[in-house]
C-alpha positions in Angstrom: -5.8 0.7 -3.2 -6.9 4.4 -4.6 -9.9 6.0 -3.7 -11.8 7.9 -6.7 -9.9 11.0 -8.2 -6.5 9.5 -7.1 -4.0 8.3 -9.8 -4.7 4.5 -10.5 -1.4 3.6 -12.7 1.1 4.0 -10.0 2.1 0.1 -8.8 1.0 -0.9 -5.4 3.4 -0.6 -3.1 2.0 -1.9 -0.1 3.3 -5.3 1.3 1.6 -8.6 1.5 -0.5 -7.7 4.1 -1.5 -3.9 3.0 0.4 -2.0 5.0 3.1 0.9 3.5 6.5 -0.4 4.9 9.1 2.2 5.2 12.6 1.2 5.8 14.5 3.3 7.8 18.3 4.2 6.7 18.8 6.8 10.0 17.3 7.9 12.6 13.8 10.3 12.2 14.5 13.3 14.8 11.5 15.7 15.0 12.8 19.1 16.5 9.4 21.3 15.9 6.7 21.9 18.2 2.9 20.9 17.7 4.3 18.3 15.6 1.9 14.9 14.4 3.3 11.9 13.1 -0.3 10.1 12.5 -0.3 6.3 10.5 -4.2 6.5 10.3 -4.2 9.1 7.3 -3.0 6.1 5.3 -6.5 4.3 6.2 -8.1 8.0 5.2 -6.7 8.1 1.6 -5.8 4.8 0.7 -8.5 1.8 0.7 -8.9 -1.5 -1.1 -10.8 -2.2 -4.2 -14.0 -2.6 -2.0 -13.5 0.6 0.2 -12.1 -1.5 3.2 -9.0 -0.7 5.3 -5.7 -2.5 3.3 -4.5 -3.7 6.9 -7.7 -4.8 8.4 -7.8 -7.0 12.2 -6.9 -6.4 15.7 -3.9 -7.7 17.6 -3.7 -8.1 21.3 -4.9 -10.3 24.3 -8.3 -7.8 25.1 -8.2 -8.4 28.7 -9.7 -7.4 31.9 -7.3 -5.9 33.9 -7.0 -4.7 38.0 -9.2 -5.6 40.5 -12.1 -3.8 38.9 -11.7 -5.5 35.7 -11.3 -2.6 33.6 -11.6 -3.7 29.6 -8.3 -3.2 28.0 -9.2 -3.6 24.4 -7.3 -4.9 21.6 -5.2 -2.9 19.0 -6.1 -2.0 15.4 -3.3 -3.1 12.9 -1.9 0.0 11.7 -1.4 0.9 7.8 2.1 2.6 8.0 5.4 0.7 9.4 8.6 1.7 10.3 11.4 -0.9 10.1 15.2 -0.6 10.9 17.6 -2.1 8.7 21.2 -3.6 9.7 21.0 -0.9 12.9 18.6 -0.4 15.2 16.7 2.9 14.1 14.6 5.5 16.3 11.8 8.3 15.7 12.5 10.7 18.5 10.9 14.1 19.1 13.8 16.0 20.8 13.5 18.5 23.8 12.4 21.3 21.6 9.2 19.1 20.1 7.0 19.8 22.5 3.3 18.8 22.2 4.7 15.7 19.8 1.9 13.1 18.8 3.3 9.6 17.4 0.0 7.3 16.6 -1.1 4.5 14.5 1.9 3.3 13.7 4.1 -0.1 13.7 7.6 -0.2 14.9 9.5 -3.2 13.7 13.1 -3.2 15.2 12.7 0.4 15.5 11.5 2.4 18.6 9.7 5.7 19.7 11.6 8.3 21.9 9.8 11.6 23.6 12.2 14.0 25.0 9.7 17.3 24.5 6.8 18.4 27.2 3.3 17.5 26.4 3.9 14.5 24.3 1.5 11.5 23.5 2.2 7.8 22.1 -1.0 6.4 21.3 -2.3 3.3 19.5 0.8 2.0 18.3 2.2 -1.4 17.9 5.8 -1.4 19.3 8.3 -4.4 18.4 6.3 -5.8 15.6 5.0 -5.5 12.2 1.8 -4.0 11.1 0.2 -7.0 11.2 1.2 -8.0 14.6 4.0 -10.5 13.5 7.6 -10.4 14.5 10.4 -9.9 12.5 13.5 -11.5 14.5 16.8 -9.8 14.5 20.2 -11.3 14.5 19.9 -11.7 17.6 17.0 -13.5 17.8 14.7 -10.6 19.3 12.1 -8.6 18.0 12.3 -4.9 18.1 16.0 -4.6 18.4 19.1 -4.8 16.3 21.7 -7.7 16.5 23.4 -5.0 19.0 20.4 -5.3 21.3 19.7 -1.7 21.2 17.4 0.6 23.5 13.9 0.3 24.7 10.4 0.3 22.9 9.3 3.4 24.3 11.9 5.6 26.1 10.6 8.9 27.6 12.8 11.7 28.3 14.7 12.1 32.0 13.1 15.3 32.7 9.9 15.6 30.7 7.0 16.5 32.1 3.3 15.5 30.6 3.9 12.8 28.8 0.8 10.4 27.7 1.9 6.8 26.5 -1.3 5.4 25.7 -3.3 2.0 24.5 0.3 0.4 22.9 1.1 -2.9 22.3 4.4 -3.7 23.3 6.8 -6.5 22.7 10.7 -6.2 22.7 13.9 -7.6 23.9 14.6 -4.7 26.5 12.2 -2.5 28.9 8.8 -1.6 27.2 8.2 1.4 28.6 11.2 3.3 30.2 11.9 6.9 32.0 15.7 6.8 32.4 18.1 8.3 35.3 19.5 11.2 35.0 18.4 14.9 35.5 15.5 16.0 37.7 12.1 17.6 36.9 10.0 14.8 35.4 6.6 14.9 36.3 2.9 13.9 35.4 3.9 10.3 33.3 0.9 8.5 32.3 1.2 5.3 31.1 -2.4 3.8 30.8 -4.2 1.1 28.8 -0.7 -0.6 27.4 -0.2 -4.1 26.7 3.3 -5.0 27.6 4.1 -8.5 26.4 7.7 -10.5 25.1 8.7 -11.4 21.8 8.4 -14.9 21.1 11.9 -15.9 21.1 12.1 -14.2 24.8 14.4 -11.5 26.0 18.5 -11.5 26.6 18.2 -10.6 29.9 16.0 -9.5 33.3 14.2 -6.2 31.3 11.4 -5.0 32.8 7.4 -4.3 31.4 7.5 -0.7 32.7 11.0 0.6 34.3 11.2 4.0 36.2 14.8 5.0 37.1 14.7 8.4 38.1 13.1 11.0 39.8 9.6 11.9 39.2 6.2 13.9 40.6 2.7 12.9 40.1 3.2 10.2 37.8 0.3 7.5 37.2 0.5 4.2 35.8 -2.7 2.3 35.4 -5.2 -0.2 33.6 -2.1 -2.0 32.0 -1.7 -5.7 31.1 2.1 -6.3 31.9 3.0 -10.0 31.3 5.7 -12.3 30.4 8.8 -10.8 31.2 12.0 -12.2 32.4 12.6 -9.3 34.6 9.9 -7.4 36.7 6.7 -6.5 35.2 7.4 -3.1 36.5 10.5 -1.9 38.6 9.8 1.5 40.4 13.1 2.9 41.4 16.6 2.1 41.2 18.4 5.0 42.6 18.9 5.8 46.4 19.4 9.7 45.5 16.1 10.6 43.6 12.8 11.2 45.3 9.5 9.8 43.4 6.5 11.5 45.0 3.0 10.3 44.7 3.5 7.8 42.2 0.5 5.6 42.1 0.1 2.5 40.2 -3.4 1.1 40.3 -5.5 -1.0 38.5 -3.3 -3.2 36.4 -2.6 -6.8 36.0 0.7 -8.1 36.4 1.0 -12.0 35.0 3.8 -14.2 34.7 6.7 -12.0 35.0 10.2 -13.2 36.1 10.4 -15.9 34.4 12.6 -17.4 31.4 10.9 -18.5 28.4 10.8 -21.6 29.4 8.9 -20.7 32.7 11.5 -21.4 35.0 12.2 -18.1 37.5 14.4 -16.0 36.2 17.4 -13.9 38.1 14.4 -11.1 38.8 11.4 -13.4 39.4 9.1 -10.7 40.7 6.0 -9.1 39.2 6.2 -5.4 40.9 9.3 -3.9 42.7 9.9 -0.7 44.5 13.2 -0.5 45.3 16.1 2.0 46.6 14.6 5.4 46.3 15.0 8.5 48.4 13.1 7.8 51.7 11.2 11.0 51.0 9.2 9.4 48.1 5.9 8.4 48.2 4.5 5.4 46.0 1.0 3.9 46.0 0.2 0.5 44.7 -3.6 0.2 44.7 -6.1 -2.7 43.4 -3.4 -4.3 41.0 -3.9 -8.0 40.1 -0.8 -9.5 40.6 -0.2 -13.0 40.2 1.8 -16.0 38.8 5.4 -14.3 39.3 8.3 -16.5 39.1 8.8 -15.7 43.0 8.1 -12.8 44.6 4.3 -10.8 43.9 5.2 -7.2 45.1 8.4 -6.6 46.3 9.7 -3.6 48.7 13.4 -2.9 49.6 15.8 -0.2 50.7 13.2 2.1 50.6 9.8 3.1 53.0 6.8 4.7 52.4 5.4 2.7 50.1 1.6 2.4 50.5 0.3 -1.1 49.3 -3.8 -1.8 49.6 -6.7 -3.6 48.2 -4.4 -5.4 45.8 -5.2 -9.0 44.8 -2.1 -11.2 45.3 -2.0 -14.7 44.7 -0.6 -17.8 43.0 3.0 -16.3 42.7 6.0 -18.0 43.2 8.0 -19.2 46.1 10.4 -16.3 47.7 13.9 -17.3 47.1 15.9 -18.5 50.1 
């Protein structure tokens, strides 16, 4: 598994499907700006005897999303995976790690967090092994420890100019999340991701994309969000914050708000907008919204929500 000129006397340390598997005994914190953690360097420098990738193939649904039916490509198998042991571990860019990039990795029972501005999370498998399979924890969930820790992709509460692009996410808790405390968050871009759920289901009504705190000029587009026990997207949860000019467009929300058996959950919704400051502006545009456990789009305790040109059909009944 070495290129010509490399030392060939070392034992092959790749796992059975050809990935370099790194077990984390502690969290990995990146504190320096302009840092890139890129698993594709394994592909560039280590190949099979025939010169091919050591972990070939793709996973994901390969879907057409939104009313415009934009192509969401599959996800290439990474050559490097980060695995938690008994305790849930995280690769985290701290608030001093601006312009932090993490890409082409698999996070098996581990997760990623960005706290520095201008960060990029791209082309990762999160909540699964590098071949797309799932390793269940003691809690029976993928992407969490036995204590049910945290979220798959966790965006800092006050960060600006974060991009979460083309990741395949499956975990117990909310797949992509921005939290509740602080102010100043702006220009979060979430696009071309697939957010599903583990084969074992989820332990509660967690959401595919969850934005709780304040934000400005955020954009969620071209994602396929499906099979969540909670909402596909939950936008706003705090009446004291302003979410200004949030645009959610050209996504597909399918089969959310259901438990593993297919019955409606306690949050049978595809998209939920609720409880935000009345000065907020939220736009839902040209989304494909179908097969929820109950409501297609739910707006509660808020106003100034613009809903136009969405395709909303074949959802469940409204709870009485």
